[in-house]
C-alpha positions in Angstrom: 16.8 4.2 15.5 17.8 4.1 11.9 20.8 1.9 10.9 22.5 1.9 7.4 24.9 -0.8 6.5 26.9 -1.7 3.5 25.2 -4.3 1.3 27.8 -4.8 -1.5 28.5 -2.7 -4.6 26.8 0.6 -4.2 23.9 -0.9 -2.3 23.0 0.2 1.2 20.6 -1.5 3.5 18.5 0.7 5.7 16.7 -0.6 8.8 14.1 1.7 10.4 11.5 0.7 12.9 11.5 -2.9 11.8 11.4 -2.2 8.1 14.2 -2.8 5.6 14.9 -0.6 2.6 17.7 -0.5 0.1 19.4 2.2 -2.0 21.6 1.7 -5.0 23.0 3.8 -7.9 22.2 3.7 -11.6 24.2 1.4 -13.8 25.8 4.4 -15.6 27.1 5.5 -12.1 28.5 2.2 -11.2 25.5 0.7 -9.4 23.2 -2.1 -10.4 20.0 0.1 -10.4 18.2 -2.4 -7.9 16.7 0.4 -5.7 16.2 4.1 -5.6 19.3 6.3 -5.0 19.7 7.8 -1.6 18.7 11.1 -3.1 15.5 9.6 -4.6 14.7 8.0 -1.3 15.2 11.3 0.6 12.9 13.1 -1.9 10.4 10.3 -1.8 10.4 10.7 2.1 9.9 14.4 1.8 7.0 13.8 -0.7 5.5 11.2 1.6 5.5 13.7 4.6 3.7 16.2 2.5 1.2 13.6 1.3 0.6 12.5 4.9 -0.1 16.0 6.1 -2.2 16.7 3.0 -4.2 13.5 3.8 -4.7 14.7 7.4 -5.8 18.1 6.2 -8.3 16.6 3.8 -9.8 14.3 6.4 -10.0 17.2 8.9 -12.0 19.3 6.4 -14.1 16.2 5.3 -12.7 16.3 1.8 -12.0 13.3 -0.4 -8.5 11.7 -0.3 -9.2 9.5 -3.4 -7.3 11.6 -5.9 -4.5 12.7 -3.5 -1.2 12.8 -5.3 2.1 14.5 -4.5 4.6 14.9 -7.3 8.2 15.9 -6.7 10.5 17.4 -9.4 14.0 18.4 -8.6 17.0 19.9 -10.2 20.7 19.8 -9.5 23.1 22.5 -8.5 26.9 22.4 -8.8 30.0 23.3 -6.8 29.3 21.2 -4.9 27.0 18.8 -6.8 23.8 18.6 -4.8 20.0 19.0 -5.1 19.5 22.6 -5.9 15.8 22.8 -6.2 12.7 20.8 -5.2 9.2 21.4 -6.5 6.4 19.6 -4.7 3.0 19.7 -6.2 0.0 18.5 -4.2 -3.1 17.4 -6.3 -6.3 16.8 -4.5 -10.0 17.8 -4.4 -10.2 20.8 -2.2 -6.5 21.9 -2.7 -6.4 24.0 -5.9 -4.6 27.0 -7.2 -7.7 29.0 -6.5 -7.3 28.4 -2.8 -5.4 31.0 -0.9 -1.7 30.2 -0.6 -2.2 30.0 3.2 -4.4 26.9 2.7 -1.9 25.2 0.4 1.0 26.0 2.7 -0.8 24.9 5.8 -1.1 21.4 4.3 2.7 20.9 4.5 3.3 22.9 7.8 4.3 21.1 11.0 6.6 18.5 9.4 10.0 18.1 11.0 11.6 19.1 7.6 9.3 22.1 7.2 11.8 24.5 8.6 14.3 23.4 5.9 12.0 23.9 2.9 11.3 27.3 1.4 7.8 27.5 0.2 6.7 29.5 -2.8 3.1 30.5 -3.4 
Protein backbone atom coordinates (compact mmCIF):
# COMPACT_ATOMS: atom_id res chain seq x y z
CA UNK A 1 0.00 0.00 0.00
CA UNK A 2 1.11 3.55 -0.71
CA UNK A 3 -0.10 6.34 1.57
CA UNK A 4 0.29 10.05 0.87
CA UNK A 5 -0.30 12.55 3.67
CA UNK A 6 -0.09 16.31 3.96
CA UNK A 7 3.21 17.43 5.51
CA UNK A 8 2.77 21.22 5.65
CA UNK A 9 3.14 23.93 3.03
CA UNK A 10 3.19 22.23 -0.35
CA UNK A 11 5.02 19.17 1.03
CA UNK A 12 3.54 15.69 0.83
CA UNK A 13 4.84 12.63 2.68
CA UNK A 14 4.73 9.36 0.77
CA UNK A 15 5.01 6.01 2.52
CA UNK A 16 5.58 2.98 0.33
CA UNK A 17 6.70 -0.47 1.41
CA UNK A 18 8.34 0.88 4.58
CA UNK A 19 10.10 3.75 2.79
CA UNK A 20 9.36 7.45 3.17
CA UNK A 21 9.63 10.02 0.38
CA UNK A 22 8.57 13.64 0.14
CA UNK A 23 7.46 15.95 -2.63
CA UNK A 24 7.40 19.74 -2.64
CA UNK A 25 7.06 22.60 -5.09
CA UNK A 26 9.68 25.12 -6.23
CA UNK A 27 9.89 28.39 -4.30
CA UNK A 28 8.54 30.33 -7.30
CA UNK A 29 5.41 28.14 -7.17
CA UNK A 30 4.85 28.64 -3.44
CA UNK A 31 6.80 25.67 -2.08
CA UNK A 32 10.12 25.45 -0.27
CA UNK A 33 11.92 23.29 -2.89
CA UNK A 34 12.89 20.69 -0.28
CA UNK A 35 12.08 17.70 -2.50
CA UNK A 36 11.18 16.85 -6.09
CA UNK A 37 7.77 17.86 -7.37
CA UNK A 38 5.19 15.08 -7.76
CA UNK A 39 5.69 15.31 -11.53
CA UNK A 40 9.46 14.94 -11.16
CA UNK A 41 8.96 11.97 -8.84
CA UNK A 42 6.57 10.35 -11.33
CA UNK A 43 9.06 10.80 -14.17
CA UNK A 44 11.93 9.60 -11.96
CA UNK A 45 9.87 6.47 -11.20
CA UNK A 46 9.23 5.88 -14.89
CA UNK A 47 12.96 6.35 -15.59
CA UNK A 48 13.86 3.95 -12.78
CA UNK A 49 11.49 1.32 -14.24
CA UNK A 50 13.18 1.63 -17.62
CA UNK A 51 16.63 1.47 -15.97
CA UNK A 52 15.64 -1.64 -14.00
CA UNK A 53 14.48 -3.50 -17.10
CA UNK A 54 17.51 -2.30 -19.06
CA UNK A 55 19.73 -3.66 -16.28
CA UNK A 56 17.92 -7.01 -16.45
CA UNK A 57 18.30 -7.05 -20.25
CA UNK A 58 22.03 -6.33 -19.97
CA UNK A 59 22.55 -9.05 -17.34
CA UNK A 60 20.56 -11.58 -19.36
CA UNK A 61 22.74 -10.88 -22.40
CA UNK A 62 25.94 -10.82 -20.32
CA UNK A 63 26.61 -7.15 -21.13
CA UNK A 64 28.12 -4.60 -18.78
CA UNK A 65 25.85 -2.48 -16.60
CA UNK A 66 28.69 -0.17 -15.54
CA UNK A 67 27.71 2.76 -17.76
CA UNK A 68 23.93 2.24 -17.64
CA UNK A 69 22.15 5.58 -17.60
CA UNK A 70 18.56 6.57 -18.30
CA UNK A 71 17.88 10.22 -19.01
CA UNK A 72 14.40 11.72 -19.02
CA UNK A 73 13.49 14.95 -20.77
CA UNK A 74 9.92 16.20 -20.76
CA UNK A 75 7.83 19.02 -22.07
CA UNK A 76 4.56 20.59 -21.04
CA UNK A 77 1.25 20.76 -22.86
CA UNK A 78 -1.53 23.21 -22.07
CA UNK A 79 -5.31 23.27 -21.71
CA UNK A 80 -5.10 21.55 -19.31
CA UNK A 81 -1.52 22.07 -18.06
CA UNK A 82 0.13 18.64 -18.02
CA UNK A 83 3.17 16.70 -19.13
CA UNK A 84 2.79 16.55 -22.88
CA UNK A 85 5.90 14.70 -23.97
CA UNK A 86 8.39 12.36 -22.32
CA UNK A 87 11.66 11.37 -23.97
CA UNK A 88 13.57 8.56 -22.28
CA UNK A 89 17.10 7.79 -23.43
CA UNK A 90 18.89 4.60 -22.40
CA UNK A 91 22.68 4.67 -22.56
CA UNK A 92 24.58 1.45 -22.01
CA UNK A 93 27.08 -0.80 -23.71
CA UNK A 94 25.15 -3.10 -26.01
CA UNK A 95 22.20 -0.72 -26.42
CA UNK A 96 23.03 1.63 -29.26
CA UNK A 97 21.30 3.44 -32.08
CA UNK A 98 22.82 0.82 -34.39
CA UNK A 99 20.78 -1.93 -32.68
CA UNK A 100 17.48 -2.77 -34.31
CA UNK A 101 14.62 -0.78 -32.71
CA UNK A 102 13.11 -4.05 -31.45
CA UNK A 103 16.11 -4.53 -29.16
CA UNK A 104 15.84 -1.04 -27.71
CA UNK A 105 12.07 -1.34 -27.28
CA UNK A 106 12.33 -4.77 -25.69
CA UNK A 107 14.43 -3.27 -22.88
CA UNK A 108 11.45 -1.27 -21.62
CA UNK A 109 8.71 -3.78 -22.41
CA UNK A 110 6.89 -5.57 -19.66
CA UNK A 111 6.63 -2.67 -17.25
CA UNK A 112 3.24 -1.92 -15.73
CA UNK A 113 3.38 1.55 -17.29
CA UNK A 114 4.47 0.20 -20.66
CA UNK A 115 0.95 0.23 -22.08
CA UNK A 116 0.67 3.95 -21.32
CA UNK A 117 3.86 4.96 -23.11
CA UNK A 118 4.07 5.46 -26.86
CA UNK A 119 7.50 4.35 -28.04
CA UNK A 120 9.26 5.92 -31.00
CA UNK A 121 12.11 4.24 -32.86
